[in-house]
C-alpha positions as a printed Julia matrix, in Angstrom:
393×3 Matrix{Float64}:
 120.08  111.11   89.57
 122.96  109.34   91.33
 122.15  107.33   94.44
 123.83  110.04   96.58
 121.71  112.66   94.83
 118.58  110.66   95.59
 119.51  110.52   99.24
 120.19  114.31   99.31
 116.76  114.95   97.77
 115.21  112.54  100.34
 116.87  114.61  103.17
 115.36  117.83  101.67
 111.9   116.39  101.34
 111.97  114.98  104.81
 113.03  118.3   106.2
 109.93  119.95  104.61
 107.71  117.18  106.16
 109.27  117.74  109.58
 108.57  121.46  109.44
 105.0   120.82  108.34
 104.43  118.31  111.09
 105.67  120.7   113.69
 103.72  123.72  112.46
 100.55  121.93  111.29
 101.28  122.37  107.63
 100.44  120.19  104.58
 100.44  116.41  104.67
 103.5   114.5   103.64
 101.76  113.31  100.39
 100.92  116.9    99.4
 104.47  117.96  100.18
 106.02  115.17   98.15
 103.83  116.03   95.21
 104.87  119.73   95.39
 108.57  118.7    95.82
 108.63  116.72   92.65
 106.62  119.31   90.62
 109.46  121.74   91.29
 112.08  119.06   90.16
 110.92  118.13   86.72
 114.44  116.68   85.97
 113.72  113.69   88.31
 112.36  110.72   86.46
 109.86  108.15   87.78
 112.52  105.92   89.18
 114.2   108.85   90.84
 110.86  110.02   92.33
 109.99  106.51   93.57
 113.49  106.07   95.11
 113.51  109.46   96.92
 109.96  108.9    98.28
 110.87  105.38   99.5
 113.88  106.72  101.36
 111.9   109.52  102.99
 109.15  107.25  104.09
 111.7   104.69  105.47
 112.85  107.37  107.81
 109.34  108.45  108.71
 108.33  104.95  109.61
 111.44  104.28  111.57
 111.15  107.03  114.14
 107.99  107.65  116.26
 109.44  110.8   117.83
 109.88  113.73  115.4
 113.73  113.84  114.67
 115.62  117.07  115.18
 116.33  117.17  111.42
 116.09  114.94  108.37
 119.91  114.47  108.22
 119.91  113.19  111.93
 117.3   110.57  110.89
 119.3   109.37  107.85
 122.6   109.43  109.76
 120.97  107.15  112.37
 119.64  104.91  109.6
 123.12  104.73  108.02
 124.52  103.31  111.16
 122.29  100.3   110.57
 122.84  100.19  106.75
 126.3   100.15  105.14
 124.94  100.82  101.59
 123.13  103.89  102.94
 126.23  105.02  104.86
 128.34  104.87  101.61
 125.98  107.43  100.07
 127.23  110.15  102.51
 130.14  110.69  100.13
 130.36  114.5    99.93
 129.83  114.51   96.09
 128.47  117.54   94.34
 124.88  116.61   94.59
 125.05  114.23   97.5
 125.12  114.75  101.31
 128.21  115.68  103.07
 130.25  112.93  104.76
 129.07  111.95  108.22
 130.77  113.33  111.32
 131.27  111.23  114.32
 129.77  113.81  116.68
 126.78  115.01  114.65
 123.26  114.37  115.88
 121.54  111.12  115.41
 117.83  110.52  115.75
 116.83  108.14  118.61
 113.94  105.97  119.71
 111.68  103.39  118.25
 108.81  103.53  115.8
 106.16  104.58  118.31
 106.14  107.78  120.39
 106.8   106.67  123.94
 104.09  108.81  125.4
 101.32  107.2   123.41
 102.19  103.5   124.23
 100.26  103.46  127.52
  97.16  104.87  125.78
  96.92  102.08  123.16
  94.32   99.29  123.22
  95.38   96.45  125.62
  94.98   94.13  122.6
  97.86   95.88  120.79
 100.6    93.69  122.21
 104.28   94.38  121.53
 104.45   91.82  118.68
 101.58   93.59  116.95
 103.06   97.06  116.91
 105.46   96.75  113.81
 102.3    96.02  111.67
 100.94   99.44  112.53
 103.6   100.86  110.23
 103.73   98.25  107.4
 102.93   99.4   103.93
  99.2    98.99  103.34
  97.58   97.07  100.55
  94.99   98.55   98.23
  91.44   97.55   99.12
  88.32   98.04   96.88
  84.7    97.8    97.39
  82.57   96.62   94.49
  79.65   98.95   94.06
  76.54   96.78   94.31
  74.53   99.51   92.63
  76.4    98.85   89.28
  78.17   95.42   89.5
  79.11   92.54   91.71
  82.47   91.39   93.21
  82.83   88.46   90.86
  82.66   90.65   87.75
  85.13   92.99   89.22
  87.51   90.17   90.16
  87.35   88.77   86.63
  88.68   92.19   85.46
  91.34   92.37   88.13
  93.28   89.07   88.06
  95.77   90.33   90.71
  92.92   90.97   93.14
  92.2    88.72   96.17
  88.59   88.4    97.34
  88.31   89.11  101.08
  85.95   86.77  102.92
  85.31   89.07  105.85
  82.66   91.06  103.98
  80.61   90.74  100.83
  82.1    93.35   98.5
  85.79   93.74   99.39
  88.81   92.88   97.12
  92.56   93.44   97.74
  95.18   94.39   95.37
  98.99   94.46   96.11
 100.64   97.43   97.73
 101.49  100.05   95.14
  99.08   98.76   92.54
  97.99  101.6    90.19
  94.24  101.71   89.82
  93.56  105.51   89.78
  92.91  105.59   85.96
  91.25  102.07   85.72
  87.93  102.15   84.01
  86.36  100.3    86.92
  87.11  103.19   89.16
  86.45  105.95   86.64
  83.01  104.48   85.92
  82.06  104.07   89.49
  81.98  100.3    89.63
  84.52  100.19   92.43
  85.57  102.5    95.21
  88.94  102.58   97.02
  87.95  101.62  100.62
  89.86   99.88  103.33
  88.37   96.62  104.64
  87.87   98.24  108.07
  85.74  100.92  106.66
  83.63   98.35  104.76
  83.09   96.4   108.02
  81.77   99.55  109.65
  79.15   99.98  106.9
  78.28   96.23  107.41
  77.74   96.97  111.18
  75.17   99.59  110.3
  72.85   96.84  108.79
  70.89   99.36  106.84
  67.96   98.25  104.58
  65.98   99.84  101.78
  63.42  102.39  103.03
  65.35  103.44  106.12
  66.32  106.95  107.17
  70.04  106.97  107.71
  72.36  109.77  108.85
  76.14  109.74  108.2
  76.88  112.53  110.67
  80.65  112.93  109.86
  80.51  112.01  106.23
  83.68  113.74  105.04
  84.23  112.81  101.33
  81.47  110.17  101.64
  83.19  106.76  101.25
  81.01  105.16  103.84
  77.95  107.14  102.64
  78.35  105.45   99.21
  78.56  102.04  100.88
  75.37  102.8   102.8
  73.58  103.93   99.6
  74.52  100.61   97.96
  73.27   98.64  100.95
  70.02  100.56  100.87
  69.7    99.76   97.17
  69.04  103.48   96.46
  65.73  103.29   98.44
  65.26  105.49  101.45
  66.47  108.73  102.98
  70.36  109.05  103.31
  71.77  112.26  104.65
  75.44  112.9   104.61
  76.52  115.77  106.86
  79.77  117.41  107.82
  81.28  120.74  108.96
  84.02  120.65  106.39
  82.82  122.1   102.94
  85.69  121.08  100.98
  85.46  117.47  102.0
  81.68  117.3   101.63
  81.82  118.83   98.16
  83.85  115.84   97.07
  80.87  113.58   97.7
  78.58  114.95   95.05
  80.69  113.88   91.93
  81.52  110.6    93.66
  77.83  109.86   94.3
  77.04  110.74   90.6
  79.8   108.43   89.44
  78.53  105.56   91.64
  74.94  106.08   90.73
  73.97  106.77   94.36
  70.8   108.85   93.89
  69.48  108.97   97.39
  72.27  110.99   99.0
  71.44  114.39  100.49
  74.32  116.46  101.72
  74.13  119.03  104.39
  76.89  121.38  105.44
  76.69  122.01  109.16
  77.89  124.94  111.22
  79.86  123.84  114.18
  77.87  124.4   117.37
  74.59  124.41  115.55
  74.46  120.76  114.42
  71.28  119.87  116.1
  69.5   122.94  114.93
  70.43  122.28  111.36
  69.42  118.52  111.68
  66.25  119.38  113.64
  63.94  117.55  111.15
  65.84  114.41  111.9
  65.75  114.53  115.66
  64.25  111.17  116.86
  63.63  109.98  113.25
  66.81  108.14  112.11
  66.69  104.34  111.93
  70.59  104.35  111.89
  73.09  107.13  112.7
  76.73  106.6   111.79
  79.41  108.57  113.52
  82.79  108.1   111.95
  84.27  110.62  114.43
  87.42  112.85  114.07
  90.14  111.04  115.87
  93.91  110.59  116.42
  94.28  108.63  113.14
  96.38  106.23  114.86
  94.71  103.25  113.03
  96.0   104.7   109.76
  99.73  105.16  110.67
 100.68  102.68  107.9
  99.16  104.93  105.31
 100.1   108.22  106.96
 103.03  107.55  109.25
 104.12  111.14  109.68
 100.93  111.85  111.6
 102.61  110.33  114.58
 104.62  113.51  114.67
 101.54  115.69  114.71
  99.8   113.88  117.55
 100.37  115.05  121.24
  98.48  114.94  124.5
  96.73  118.18  123.89
  95.52  117.21  120.43
  94.35  113.97  121.82
  92.38  115.6   124.6
  90.76  117.88  121.93
  89.54  115.02  119.81
  88.23  113.16  122.91
  86.0   116.17  123.69
  84.74  116.42  120.09
  83.97  112.7   119.99
  81.81  113.01  123.19
  79.97  116.01  121.68
  79.21  114.05  118.44
  78.0   111.01  120.35
  75.51  113.27  122.11
  74.39  114.89  118.87
  73.93  111.48  117.27
  71.92  110.19  120.11
  69.33  112.9   119.54
  68.81  111.84  116.03
  68.1   108.11  116.56
  64.54  106.96  116.63
  63.32  104.82  119.37
  64.51  101.29  118.77
  67.12  102.58  116.27
  70.81  102.2   116.33
  73.9   104.44  116.57
  77.15  103.14  115.13
  80.16  104.89  116.58
  83.61  104.41  114.78
  87.11  105.85  114.97
  90.17  104.99  112.94
  92.09  104.71  116.13
  93.77  102.1   118.35
  93.76  104.27  121.47
  91.58  102.93  124.09
  90.04  106.24  125.28
  88.78  107.09  121.81
  87.09  103.7   121.46
  85.95  101.59  124.41
  86.39  104.59  126.76
  83.94  106.8   124.78
  81.36  104.05  124.49
  81.63  103.13  128.11
  81.12  106.78  129.18
  78.23  107.19  126.69
  76.33  104.11  128.11
  76.86  105.26  131.72
  75.3   108.69  130.82
  72.5   107.46  128.49
  70.17  105.37  130.54
  68.5   102.5   128.58
  70.88  102.47  125.69
  72.77   99.27  125.21
  75.57   97.82  123.1
  74.6    95.1   120.59
  76.55   92.72  118.53
  77.82   94.43  115.4
  77.56   91.21  113.44
  80.73   91.54  111.3
  83.13   88.96  110.06
  86.34   90.2   111.66
  87.81   91.9   114.73
  88.07   91.13  118.41
  85.85   92.32  121.29
  87.09   95.58  122.87
  84.95   96.75  125.76
  81.36   97.18  124.28
  82.63   97.18  120.65
  84.9    95.64  118.22
  88.6    96.52  117.26
  90.2    95.56  113.93
  93.98   95.93  113.4
  96.63   95.57  110.7
  98.15   92.52  112.42
  95.14   90.66  113.31
  92.73   91.49  110.55
  94.92   92.92  107.68
  92.9    96.14  107.79
  93.57   99.72  109.08
  92.96  100.0   112.79
  89.39  100.76  113.75
  87.3   100.62  116.84
  83.47  100.57  116.28
  80.49   99.92  118.39
  76.67   99.46  117.68
  74.49  101.03  120.26
  70.7   100.48  120.47
  68.31  103.21  121.64
  65.41  102.14  124.0
């Protein structure tokens, strides 16, 4: 493909991503995969170049552009080489017109800036959209970090936690024997810190209330040394079904999965009410802490959706509180840098649950944020997370 043809393909891909963001369709990654599957003529270098162009535009504009062309025309005004690709060639984009629309605005949606944590100062914001590195967790049920590092000479050992390693952005590990044999899991540093905050031990009863595909569940199983009762629950069957083969691969033998019906969570967990030593709630959220991995999700978020996830988080906190045994702990986490999803939720919970108190999470990173901790790409090199550890009287 010529450089101009690559740009035209990036425009077409970005248009599909814009439509999906507006209508609640497939993710940008899924759309890119389908896009290239229909264009077998594009080689690996072409695919990489097209994707990088599309994602450059996604990261640049926090407000959803009117069209992909308007985004690239705006970028071309800042980049002469890109502007030269609007050459009107057979497979390239038409030449730019002086009066055609140009996308406007900065990398963050204006409406969301007042909602961000006070710790996310202006100089920190660009890091929210940097390309993310690849973090791994050495699976203590099968190996140790030193042995993994010996097999991955490009990996850096992360000192903030006991099992984390970091590979460069774009490193291909999907088919590595370490991953295929369950010796490592792909897991961001922030997620590993949340597992650390749970401080689970062998023999405990532990509930991962919003387990999803089970990344943190597997970390909990390793910390419990496969000894105890570990329940992974979720209302999403497709995500929860992914946990079973992952647990088998990791050698996590104590994991029990429970598919919950929305609205009947307490009934379906009735045997656990008041019996869990630790309950982890990695709650559905805005996803603002993962913009560097999924930048197009900025275009999907709006005040109505934010209000909806805030109500869901409050409900889950109340469900989780029922499950905790006297003297036990609830760990609440969101992959978000929005204050109301983090410190606001915990503050409201403590006001309405007399006797509960926040305790020190005891992790090796982050900054205090209300009654919890926040980790961010700029300050900690992780995705953005808020988490708090709450003790039941």
